[in-house]
Each structure stands twice: as C-alpha cells, then as structure tokens.
N, C-alpha and C positions, 0 to 999 in steps of 0.2 A: 752597270753599277760599279762605282769606284771603290776599291777595297781600302779600308782605313789603314793608316800607318800606325802600327802598334807602338812604335817608339814615340811618335808625336802625341798619341793619346796618353802615354805614360808621363811624358813631359808636361802635358796640359794638366793632368791630374796632380802631379807634384807641385805645379805652380798654384793650383787652387788650394791644395793642402797647406802650402806656405802662407797663402793669404789668410786662410781660415785660422791657422796657428797664430799669425800676427794679430788677427782680430781677437782671438781667444786670450792671448797674452795681455793685450790692452784692456780687455774686459776684466781679467783677473786682477790686473794692476789697479783698475778703478774700484773694484770690489774691496781690495785690500786698503786703498785710500779711504773709502767710505767707512770701513770697519774701524780703521784707526781714528777717523774723525768722530765716529759715533762713540768710541771708547773715551776719547778726550772730552767730548761733550758730556757724557755720562759722569765722568770724574768731576768736571767743573760744576755740573748741576748738583751733585752730592755735596761738594764743598760749599757751594753757595747756600744751600738749604740748611747747613749746619751753623751758619754764622748768626751772631746776635747783635753786633754793633754796626752802626753805619760806617765807621772807619774801616772795619774789617771788610765790609761789603765793597766799599769803594776801591780799596787796595787790591782785593782779589779780582774784581771785574777788570780793572785797568791792566793789571799785570798778567793774569792768567789768560784772558781772552786774546790779548795780543800774541802771547807765546804759543798758546794751543792752536790757534787758527792761522798763525804765520802772517799777521797783518802788519802793515807799515804804520798805520795810525789807529789808535783807539782812544776815544774820549767819552766822557759821561756828562751829560747835561741834566741837571736836576732843578725842578721848579721849587723855589724856596721863598714863598710869598711873605712869610713873617720873619725870616732870618733864623728860624729854628734849626735848620740843618747846619748852617754855619756854626751856630752855638754848640750843637751836639759834637761836631767834629773838633772844635777848639777845646771843648772840655775833655775830649779823649786824646788831646795832644797833637792833633793834625791841623795845621793852618791851611785852609783852602787856597789862600793866595800863593802858597809855596808849591802848589800842584797844578800846573797849567792844563793837565788833562781833565781836570774837574772844573766844570763851569756851572756856577749857581746863578739862577736868574729869578727875579721876583715876578716877571711878566712872561706868561706862556703864549702870548699872541703870535709871536713869530713861529713857534713850534706848531701851533694850531694851523697856521697857513700852510706849512709844509705837509702836514699829515691829513688835513681835512677833517670833516666831522666824523668819519668812520675810522680815523686814526690808522690809515694805511701806510706801511713802510715805503720809504723812498729809496729807489735804487737807480743809479745812473752816474752821469758825469758830474764833476764839481766845477761848474763854470766860473764861479767867482769865490772870493774869500768870504767865509761865514764865521765871524767871531764867536757865534753862539754854539758852534759845533767843532770847528777846527781852528783854534786861535794861533795859527803858526804862519810864518812867512811862506813856507812851502805848503801848497795845497795838494791833496791826493788827486790822482787822475780819475778814479772811480770811487763812489761812496755808497754805503748802505746806512740809512738813518732809521733806526728801529724805535718806534714810540713805545714808551713804558706806560701802560694803562691798567688801572684797576677800578672796577665799578664805575666805569665811564669817566673817571678823572685822569687827566694826563699828568703823570708824575715826572716825566722827563723823557730823555732819549739816549739810547746807546748808539754811538756813532763810530762806524767802521770805515777805514779808508785804505786804499791800495795805490801804489804807483803804476799798477797795470790797468790799462783802460778797459780790459775785458773781465776783470775780477768781479765787478758788480755791474750788471746791465739790466735795463728795463725788460721785464717779462721773464727773467730767469727764475728757476725753481727756488723757493724760499723756505722749504720745510725746516731746515736746520735753524735758519734765522728766526722764523716764527716761533719755533720751540724755545730758542734762547731768550727771545724777548718776553715770552709768556712766563718762563721760569723766573727771569730777573724781575719782572713786574711783581710777581707774588712775593719774592724774597724782599724786594724793596718795601712793599706795603707792610709785610710782617716785621721787618727791621724797624721801620718808623713807628709802628704801634708799640713795639718792645721798648724803643728809646723813650717814647712818651710815657709809657707805664713805669719804666725804671726811674725816670726823673720825677714823675708824680709822687712816687713813694719815697724818693730821696731828696725832694726839694721842699723847703719851707715855703708854703704858699703865701705867707704874709710878706716876706722880704725878698723872695725870689732867689735866695742863695741856698746852698745845700743844708740839709738838716743834720742833726747829731748822728743819726743812724749812718748816713753816708760818710761822715767824718770818721766814725769808728771803723768802718770798712777800709777807708783809705789810709788810716794811720799805719797799719802794719805793712801796707803796700809801699808807702813812702819810706818807712824805715828799711824795708828790704831793698829798695832802690838805692838808698844811701849806703847800705852795706856793700852792694855790688859795685857802685861807682867810687866809693871811698870819700864822697863829698858829704859835708855836714848838712844837718836839717835843723831848722829853727822853728820854734812854736811861739805863737802870739796869742795870749788871752786878752780880749778887749771887752770892756764893760762901759755902758753909758752911765755917766755920773748922774745921781739924783733922778733916776728915771721915774720912780714912784711919785715924786713931786710933780713931774710933767703930767702924769695920768691924773693926779688929784686936782691940778690947777686947770688943765685944758680939756680933760676928758680922754677916754680910751681911744676914741677915733683919732685924735691928734697924736696920742702915744703910738698908735699903729703907724701913722704917717712918719713919725720920727724914726721908728725902727727901720722902715723901708728905705728912707732917705740915707740914713747912716750906713746901712748895709750896701747900698748902691755906691756911696762914696768910698767905702773901704775896698770894695771889689775893684773899683776903678784904679786904685793905687797898687794893686797886685798884678802879677803876671798871669798869663793864661794857664800855666802849669802849676801855679800855687793853688792850695786848697783853702777855701773859705767856707765856714758853716756857722749857722746859728746854733749855739750850744744849749741855749735855754734862756727864757725870759729876755733880758736885755743884754745878754752876754754872747759874744762871738769868739770863734777860735780860728786861727789860720796856721797853715804849715807852709814854710818857704823852703823849697828844695834847693840845695846847693848854696844856701846862705849860712854863713857862720854867725856867731853871736854879735860882733860889731855891726855886721850888715843887717841883722835882724833888728837891732836897736835903732839903726838909722831909718829903716823902713817904718818901724813903729812910731818914731818921732815925727816922720813926715805925715803919717796918717793922723796922729794926735793934733798936729798943727792945722791940717786941712779941716778936720772936724771942728776945731775951735773957731775957725773963721766962717764956718758954714752958717747960713741963715735959712731956716725952714719956715715957709709960710703955710699956715694951716688953712682949713676950709673956711674959717671966719676971718681970713686975711690978717691973722696975728703972726708976727715974726718971733720965732723961737730959736734960741741958741743953745747948743749942747756941747759937752766935752766928754772925752774918753780917758779912762785909766787903762794902762796896758802893762801886762807882765810878759817877759820874754825869757825863753830858755833855749839851750842848744843841745843837740845830740851829735857827737863826733864819733863816727863808726870806728875810727882808729883807736879810740880809747876803750870802748865797750862794744863787744860783738861776740855772740849774738845777743838779742834782746828778748827776754821773756815777756809775757803779758804784764807781769808785775813791774818789770823795768819800764815798759811803755807807759804805764799809768803814772809811774814816778816821774818820768820825763815831762808828762803833762802837768803833774802837780807842781813841778818847779816853776812853771810859768804861772799857774794859778795862784801859788803862794806869793809870787812877785806881784801879781795883780792886787792882792789884798794889802801888801805893803804900800803900793801906790795909793790905794784907797785911804789907808790910815795916815799916809804922809800928806794928805791934802787934796788928792784927786787931780785930774787933768795932768797926768805925768806918766813917764815910762820908768819901770823898774826892771832890773835883770835878776833872774834866778840862777844865772850861771850855766855852766856846762854840766850835763848829766854825768854822774858817776855813781858807783854803787856805795860810795861813802856818803854819810850825812852831809847835806848841802847847807850853805849859808847864803841867804839872799843878799845880793849886792846892789847898791844903788847904781842905776844906769847913768853913764856920763861922768 
C-alpha cells in the first residue's frame, strides 16, 4: 500500500477550500444582490400603491423602474380606446406626445398577438423594430414585455429592454417580473377608476367641461402658481346672451345643445393648461395662466368673435345663432401677494362685474374689470 503524501493532501484540501470559499463568496454576492433588488422592488411597490393620478403613475413607472433595475430601455404601452387616458394626462399638464416612452394605442390587437389568450409575458430577443413598444432608432438586444391585465382585460404592457443579449432570455425565472406586472396592473386599474371618479364628480355632465366645484379647487392652485412664477393670471367670465329666449323659443333640449356646443367652442380656443368651468346656468369661467390683461382681452375677443359666427343646428334642423358677453380681470402677483380667500373672491368679482357692464352695454362685447388691487376698482371698457 502506497503511503499518502501529507503535503499533497494538505495542498488538495487547501485547493478545495479555496474553491468552496469562491463559491460561497459568489453565493453571498448573489444573495446581497437579490436582497438589494427585493428592497428596491418593495420601495417601488409602496410608492406605486400610494399614487392617485395617472400622470404620477406614468412618471414613476418610467423613471423608477429604469433606475431601480438598471435597464437601458423602459417604455409603457397603454390601451386608450376612447382617448380618455390622453385627456386625463393633458388635463394634468402632461402631453403624451412629448413623452416618447409612453405609447397610447386605441387598438390592442397587436399586444394580444404577442401575449396570447392567457396573457403570458414575452422574454427574448428583439428581432425587429416594434413602434408599439420601443419607438426608437436603436432597439434593445433582449426584451421583457409584461402584459398588464385586470379582470381579464388587457390594459397595456410594461416593456423592459437591455443592450445585453442575456439579460432577458426565454425560460428564465420571472418571479420579480410577475410580481411587478401584477402590482402595476392593480395600480393602473385603481388609478383609472380614481381618475374616472374624480372627473365624474368634477365634470359638468351636460357640457363636458369642469364644474364650479373643480374651478373653486383650482383657483387657489392657479393663484399659488402665479405667486411662485411671478406671472400674471387672467380671469374670464362668459355668459350666453338671451339664453332664456332660446329655451322659450326652441325648448330646453335645444338649450342644452347650445350650452354643449358653446362650451366645446370655448374650450377649443383655450390652451390645455387653461382652466374652463361651467359656473352656473349659461355662465362659464376661465383662468388663463401666464396671461396679462391685454392678452386676456385678446383671447376673450377671439372667443366672442368665434361664437358670433357659430351656427348651431338643433334636432329639428333649425339653425340658431348665439353671442357671448365677456368680462375680464387680471391678477398680478407682483402687486398683491399673498391672496386671502376674500382677495380671491374679489378678483373673480372684478371679471363678473365687467360681464354685467358688457350686458348693460348691449351684449356681444368684451369689458375689462382691470387689474386686481385691494383698492376699490373701476370697471374699464375693453379696447
């Protein structure tokens, strides 16, 4: 029997120990990575669940997912069959067209082809350019397309991409990805329900514009914004002339049609960040951010002229013409700041008083209530 060499045995044991130590270090490193990933995911999940608006959800998903998971590409595709999501975002000051990472589609058939009836995630290579998920000149080497589904309905997809071909491969474990898409699906459904509820309670159902409750909430926000930026804020009070005569002559159904058409035309003349609301009856109110008094009068005159030329055809094919009387006032934060609730109401009253001057002056005209100050105001004739 050959006697074993103690030195060789020790060397062999040391080699095995080094190999085991190396494996252990790699295992510990992987555990630390997973712990860090789990912590980042938990933080992202908590933040997503706390959001209430679609804009916040979109911005957090696009920014945080890319940073937290060190991805080269992150986009979000949402199914927007009726254009409501676009409207929600625009009303919150985010233009979808300015955000290439957000893709809105009215048709979900292409997404359905990728995910199938069971809505299974797709992981693998990106062999061709897909405008619906990665609208860039450069395409990722590997991708993970995660369907966002609630109650059997496909809401969209979260699209992850990497320049590494091995980052996302067919058959890889998807525990984190499945959890992410499940959480995001719930958040998206909840956010859309909240947005619908919020707008239902703050939208005038007849005209489709905001109601007085919404306006009163936004007034202090717009004044606060004016004070932060130092830019002026202009208020327009708009009233349909002889509206009672329209109801008496043509009926209330036609009167409702006139209200809806006039509201639509006024809204079309304003910017997305302007505030328009039905204040009551046939009266509307608008806030023009960043607009001084001359600019406000100019916008009011354009609206007045457009409504004067408008011809509304009612259900009995009768053509109806209407006119508007408009009062304008300005808030300049350089002159008065801060603004109390009483000051805010007096700012509105300036435009309201100017509106009644326009009414008494013959209607179908624009009058200026001037710039708000804490001194008694005198209504001035516009132009």
